[in-house]
C-alpha positions in Angstrom: -2.5 1.3 -57.6 -5.0 4.1 -57.5 -8.5 3.2 -56.8 -11.8 5.4 -56.8 -13.7 5.6 -53.4 -17.1 3.4 -54.1 -18.9 6.2 -51.9 -17.5 9.7 -52.8 -15.2 8.5 -56.0 -12.2 10.1 -54.7 -9.0 8.6 -55.0 -7.9 5.7 -52.4 -3.8 5.5 -52.8 -2.4 2.0 -52.9 -1.9 0.8 -49.1 -4.6 2.9 -47.7 -7.7 1.2 -46.2 -9.7 4.3 -45.7 -11.0 7.2 -48.2 -9.3 10.3 -47.1 -12.1 12.5 -48.1 -15.3 10.6 -46.9 -13.5 8.4 -44.5 -15.3 5.0 -45.8 -13.3 1.7 -45.7 -12.0 0.2 -48.9 -13.5 -3.2 -49.0 -12.9 -5.8 -51.7 -13.7 -9.0 -50.1 -17.3 -10.6 -50.6 -19.9 -10.1 -47.8 -19.7 -13.2 -45.5 -21.5 -13.7 -41.8 -17.8 -13.4 -40.4 -16.9 -9.9 -41.7 -20.6 -8.6 -41.3 -20.6 -9.7 -37.5 -16.9 -7.8 -37.4 -18.2 -4.8 -38.9 -21.6 -4.6 -36.7 -19.4 -5.3 -33.4 -16.9 -2.5 -34.4 -19.5 -0.2 -35.8 -21.8 -0.4 -32.7 -19.4 -1.5 -30.0 -16.0 -1.2 -30.7 -15.3 -4.8 -29.7 -11.8 -5.5 -31.3 -8.4 -5.5 -30.3 -9.4 -1.9 -28.9 -11.6 -3.4 -26.4 -8.9 -5.8 -25.2 -6.5 -2.7 -24.6 -9.3 -0.6 -23.0 -9.9 -3.5 -20.6 -6.5 -4.1 -19.4 -5.4 -0.5 -19.4 -8.3 0.7 -17.4 -6.8 -1.8 -14.6 -3.0 -0.9 -15.3 -3.1 2.4 -17.0 -6.3 4.3 -16.9 -4.7 7.9 -17.4 -3.8 6.3 -20.7 -7.1 5.3 -21.8 -9.0 8.6 -20.2 -6.6 11.5 -20.7 -5.7 10.1 -24.2 -9.4 10.4 -25.0 -9.8 13.9 -23.5 -6.7 15.2 -25.2 -8.0 13.6 -28.6 -5.8 10.3 -28.7 -9.2 8.2 -29.6 -7.6 5.5 -32.0 -6.0 3.0 -29.6 -9.2 2.7 -27.4 -12.9 2.2 -27.3 -14.5 5.7 -26.9 -16.4 6.4 -23.9 -19.7 6.4 -25.5 -19.4 3.0 -26.9 -18.2 1.8 -23.3 -21.0 3.0 -21.4 -23.2 0.9 -23.9 -21.1 -2.2 -23.7 -21.9 -1.9 -19.9 -25.6 -1.5 -20.5 -25.3 -4.4 -22.7 -23.6 -6.5 -20.0 -26.5 -5.3 -17.7 -29.1 -6.7 -20.0 -27.4 -10.0 -20.2 -27.8 -10.2 -16.5 -31.3 -9.4 -16.3 -32.0 -11.7 -19.5 -30.3 -14.8 -17.2 -32.2 -13.9 -13.9 -35.5 -13.8 -16.0 -34.7 -17.0 -18.1 -33.6 -19.0 -15.0 -36.4 -17.4 -12.8 -33.9 -16.4 -10.1 -34.9 -14.8 -6.9 -32.2 -12.3 -6.7 -34.4 -10.7 -3.5 -34.4 -13.8 -1.4 -31.5 -12.7 0.6 -33.2 -9.8 1.8 -35.2 -12.4 4.2 -31.8 -12.4 6.2 -32.2 -9.2 7.3 -35.1 -10.0 9.6 -32.9 -10.7 12.8 -31.1 -6.9 12.1 -34.4 -5.4 11.9 -35.6 -7.0 15.2 -32.3 -6.0 17.1 -33.5 -2.3 16.0 -37.0 -3.0 17.6 -39.0 -3.5 14.4 -42.2 -5.2 14.9 -43.1 -8.3 12.7 -45.5 -6.1 10.5 -42.9 -3.5 9.9 -40.4 -6.2 9.1 -42.5 -7.6 6.3 -43.4 -4.0 4.7 -39.5 -3.3 5.0 -38.9 -6.3 3.1 -41.5 -5.6 0.4 -40.0 -1.9 0.2 -36.4 -3.6 -0.2 -37.7 -5.9 -2.7 -39.3 -3.2 -4.8 -36.3 -1.2 -4.7 -33.9 -4.1 -5.6 -36.0 -4.9 -8.4 -36.2 -1.5 -10.0 -32.3 -1.2 -9.3 -31.5 -4.6 -11.4 -34.6 -3.8 -13.7 -33.4 -0.5 -14.9 -29.5 -0.7 -14.6 -29.1 1.1 -17.9 -31.3 4.1 -17.2 -28.9 4.2 -13.5 -26.0 4.4 -15.1 -27.4 7.3 -17.4 -28.5 9.0 -14.5 -25.7 8.0 -12.0 -22.9 9.5 -14.6 -23.7 13.2 -14.3 -24.1 13.0 -10.6 -20.8 11.4 -10.3 -19.2 13.9 -12.6 -20.7 16.7 -10.4 -19.4 15.1 -7.5 -15.8 15.0 -9.0 -15.7 18.4 -10.3 -16.6 19.8 -6.9 -14.1 17.9 -5.4 -11.3 19.0 -7.7 -12.8 22.6 -7.6 -9.3 24.3 -7.6 -7.9 21.9 -10.1 -8.7 23.0 -13.5 -7.6 19.9 -15.1 -10.9 18.7 -15.9 -13.9 20.8 -16.7 -17.2 19.0 -15.8 -17.8 17.4 -19.3 -14.0 15.9 -18.9 -15.2 14.2 -15.5 -18.2 13.2 -17.2 -15.9 11.4 -19.5 -13.8 9.8 -16.6 -16.7 8.5 -14.9 -18.2 7.2 -18.4 -15.0 4.8 -18.5 -14.7 3.8 -14.9 -18.1 3.4 -13.9 -18.6 1.2 -17.2 -15.4 -0.4 -16.8 -16.8 -1.5 -13.2 -20.0 -2.7 -14.6 -18.2 -4.7 -17.2 -16.2 -6.2 -14.6 -18.5 -7.1 -12.0 -21.7 -7.9 -13.9 -20.3 -11.5 -14.8 -19.5 -12.1 -11.2 -22.9 -11.2 -10.3 -24.6 -13.6 -12.9 -22.2 -16.7 -11.4 -23.0 -15.6 -7.8 -27.0 -15.6 -8.7 -26.4 -19.4 -9.6 -24.2 -20.2 -6.6 -26.1 -18.4 -3.6 -28.3 -15.2 -3.3 -27.2 -14.2 -0.1 -23.6 -13.8 -1.2 -24.9 -12.0 -4.6 -26.6 -9.5 -2.0 -23.3 -8.8 -0.1 -21.8 -8.5 -3.3 -24.4 -5.8 -4.3 -23.9 -4.0 -1.3 -20.0 -3.8 -1.8 -20.3 -2.5 -5.2 -20.4 1.4 -4.5 -17.6 1.0 -1.7 -15.5 -0.8 -4.5 -16.4 1.7 -7.2 -15.4 4.3 -4.9 -12.0 2.7 -4.2 -11.4 2.0 -8.1 -12.3 5.8 -8.8 -10.0 7.1 -6.3 -7.0 4.9 -7.8 -8.0 6.2 -11.3 -8.2 10.0 -10.1 -4.7 9.3 -8.5 -3.5 8.2 -11.6 -5.3 10.6 -13.9 -4.5 13.5 -12.1 -0.9 12.6 -11.1 -1.6 12.6 -7.4 0.5 11.0 -4.7 -1.4 8.6 -2.4 -1.8 11.3 0.3 -3.6 13.4 -2.0 -5.8 11.1 -3.6 -6.9 9.8 -0.1 -7.6 13.6 1.2 -9.6 14.0 -2.4 -11.7 10.9 -1.7 -12.7 12.1 1.8 -13.7 15.1 0.4 -15.8 13.4 -2.3 -17.4 11.5 0.8 -18.4 14.3 2.8 -19.8 16.0 -0.8 -21.8 12.9 -1.3 -23.1 12.8 2.1 -24.1 16.6 1.9 -25.6 16.0 -1.5 -27.7 13.0 -0.2 -29.1 14.9 2.7 -29.9 18.0 0.4 -31.7 15.8 -1.9 -33.5 13.9 0.7 -34.7 17.4 2.6 -35.7 18.7 -0.9 -37.6 15.7 -1.7 -39.5 15.9 2.0 -40.2 19.7 1.4 -41.5 18.8 -2.2 -43.5 16.2 -1.1 -45.2 18.3 1.5 -45.9 21.4 -0.9 -47.4 18.8 -3.4 -49.9 17.3 -0.5 -50.7 20.9 0.6 -51.5 22.0 -2.7 -53.3 19.0 -3.7 -55.5 19.3 -0.2 -56.2 22.9 -0.7 -56.7 23.3 -4.1 -57.5 19.9 -5.9 -59.2 18.1 -3.6 -60.2 20.2 -0.6 -61.8 18.6 2.1 
């Protein structure tokens, strides 16, 4: 049976669910809350059977998801951008729970006092350090969505430098790699963080400090699969990535100090001279 597309009027042949010209879905059923919810979820999040395949295969077959997307096979999995938005949505749920139940997620920082005393910190300096740590932790948890977007290009840059001689991925493809792996890590760990915030904030702090080492190990595993490396090659690349990360952190720190000094000098000399 031939039908005319309700959007562009082109023919939609029997057995076909989408218009070949404009891509619109053929809809015959009446609108219900159920199918509206399904359409919204699929349109904005891609939460359907694709999400289930994404979630499982990023553990067992990450090369199928990531390399498939890069090579253009994008029908069986949630695309990279949508997966990032799902991760941001999960982070939003975490912050909603923390605020709704007034959970003090920085309370575990107080347990660092003995460690600071062993370093020779005065009580005043310990108090100042705890306040600063609390502000940093609050910022990280409050702006997790922004941090995700800021972190992805940095991880992609480190990956591109690590695999400089390997032309399998360009920078954008490394970015896609980390969009999947970083988002997957957030999606997996956020429910655990929510549970720990109710159970014990001290354990939550330990869990939070373990996050980036765990992400690093997961990325090493995924690179091994996607780049078809053996474990020796994967571990070597992981060590190179650590060195690059440390060098980048030191460079950023020194650049920050230099920029701060320049700004202070300009301010004192030209804006507000003594």
